[in-house]
N, C-alpha and C positions, 0 to 999 in steps of 0.2 A: 570487424566484429568485436575487437577487444574493448572498444569504448561502449559497447552495448551491455555486455554481461561478462561474467567471469569465465574462466576456462571450463569446458565440460568435464564432468567427473569421469574417472577411468573406466567405469563399467559401460559407458556409452561410447563404443569404439567405431561404430558406423558413422560415416561423415554426415549423412542427411537422413532425417526421419520424416515420415508422413505424420499428419495430425493424428490419424487413427493409431499409429504405432506409439506415438507419445502418450496418448490417452490410455491405451492398454497398459503400458509400463507404469504410468503415473498412478493409475487406480490400484495397481498391485504393490506399489512402493510404500515403504515406511517413511521415506524422506520426500521432501517437496522439491520439485524442479520447475524451472521456467522453460518455455519453448519459444523460439524465435527463428523464423525462416528456415525451418528444417533442422535446427540445432537445439540440443537439450543442455541445460545448465543447472547446477545445484543452487538452491537458494542459500545465500551466505548466512552463517550463524556466528555470533560472537564466541570465539574459542580461546581458552586460556593457553598459557605456554606449555601445559602438559598435554594439550590436545583434547581436553574435556570441555564441553560446553559450559561457559561461565555464567554464573548468576551474580557476579560482583561488578562494580563499576557501571559502565555504559549498558551492559546487558540487563542488570537489575533495574537501572533507571528506565530502560525500554519497557520493562514489564509494568513498572509503576505507572508510567505515562499511558500505556495502553489501558490498564484497568481503570484509571481515573477518567480518561476520555470516553472509553466505550461505555462505562457505567453511566456517565452523564448523558450521553447520546441515547442510550437505551431508555432512560427515564423520560427524557424530553420528547422522544419520538413515539413513546408508547401510545397506542390508539390512533396514530396518524397513518397516512398512506406510505410512510417511509420506514424502512427497516435497516438497521446497521448490522454488518457482519464483521467478524474478525478474520484473521489470516488463514483460517481453514477453508475459506470460500475461494475457490478457483475462478478466475475471471479470464475471459478471452476478448481480444480485440480483433474481429475478423478483418478490419481494414488493413492491418499490418501483421497479422498472424500471432501476435504475442499472447501467450498464456502465462499468467502470473498470479500471485497471492498478495494483494495489498494488505497492509496492517489493519486498516479499517476501510470499509467501503459501505456506502449508503445507497440503497435502491428505493426509488419512489414509484408509486403506482404498482403496476404488475411486474413481478419478477420474470424476466425472460431468460430461458435456458438455451444452451447450445443444442441444436437439433441432434448432433451426434453423441452428446454426452449430457445426461441430466444433472451431473454433479458440477457442471460449468455454467456460470451465469454471464449475462451480457448487459451492457448499457447501464453502468452505475451513474449516479448523479453527483456524488461526492466521493473523493478518494483522499485518505489520510495516510501518509507514511511517517513513521517515527525514525528519524535519522540516527545512524550509528557511524562511528569513524570509518567503518569498512564499506558502507553503502551510500553515504551522503552525496558523493560525486555522481554516482549512477542515478540516484533518485532526483537530484536537481537537474541533471543534464539529459542524458539519452532517454531515461525512462519517462521523464516529463514530455519529451518530444513524442514518444509513442502514445502516452496517455492523451495527448491533445487530438489524436485521431478518433477518440470516442465521441460520437455525435451528441450523446446525452449529458456529457460531463459539464458541470457548472462550476465546480470548485475543486482545487487541488491544494492540499494543506500539508506542509512538512514541519514536523515538530522535532527539534533537536534534543537528543538525549544527553548531550555533553555540556550544554549551556542553556540559559533562558533565551530561547530564540525560536520564533515561529515565522515561517514564510507562507503566506496565504494568497493563492491566486484565485481569482474569480472572473467569470465572464461579465464584462460591463455592458452598458446599454448600446455600445457600438460594436458588440460581438468580438471584442478584443480581450485578451487575458491581461488583467490588472493585478499588480502585486501590492500587498500591504504587509509590512513587517512589524513584529511585536517583540519587545525585549525587556519588558518590565512586568514584575509580578502583579502589579495593579492594572495592567492592560487587560482588555477583554477581547478575545478572539471572536470576530463576528462571522457567523455562518450566513452569508447573504441570501443564499437560495432557500434556507430553512427558516429564517426569520427569528433567530435567537442568537445569543452569544454565551461564551463561557470565559470566566476569568482565568488568567494564566496560573494564578496561585492554586486553582483547583486542578488544572492539568498537571502541575508540577508538585502536587502534594506528596510528601515522603521522599522526594528525589533529593539526592545529595551529590554535589559535584566535587 
């Protein structure tokens, strides 16, 4: 399990939890947690040396990137059948049990909710994660493997918060995941399934490394 997620927080001392137990605790919690195969894990936040959540460095960059990208997507998708959500939206993958909170997720056509919990949605079409030093290995590796079980997913995009670097996977015509990488401010990130692109200089506006 170590390669999937971080160690569970101390308040969760029971070894395994049902989905219903997780949802009851999560809906009452002020913090966000992931669930996978009966185990509950805190979502990692960038924390300073004093133990206080930091808004400097990579964490501030993370927020800039989110605001820039989410604002652009909200404008481009306005009036369409696709809706972007931020990290407050909880998503479930029934195929592998994962409950998580993507940084940005886009749902097209009808929003499908989990039968057991109206606050949890299913079947995103696009997922965007903003990489930080503490999460990039998980987002690139084990989490992407879990995301690939989503039958509706067409694109998975990872935006680095510590360098100009975007890794964008999309389903090609052969139904295989194809990677395209971007590393120049003049590059344009193409959203293949949505039919538009965004320049990296707009994604990284205000960001300082």
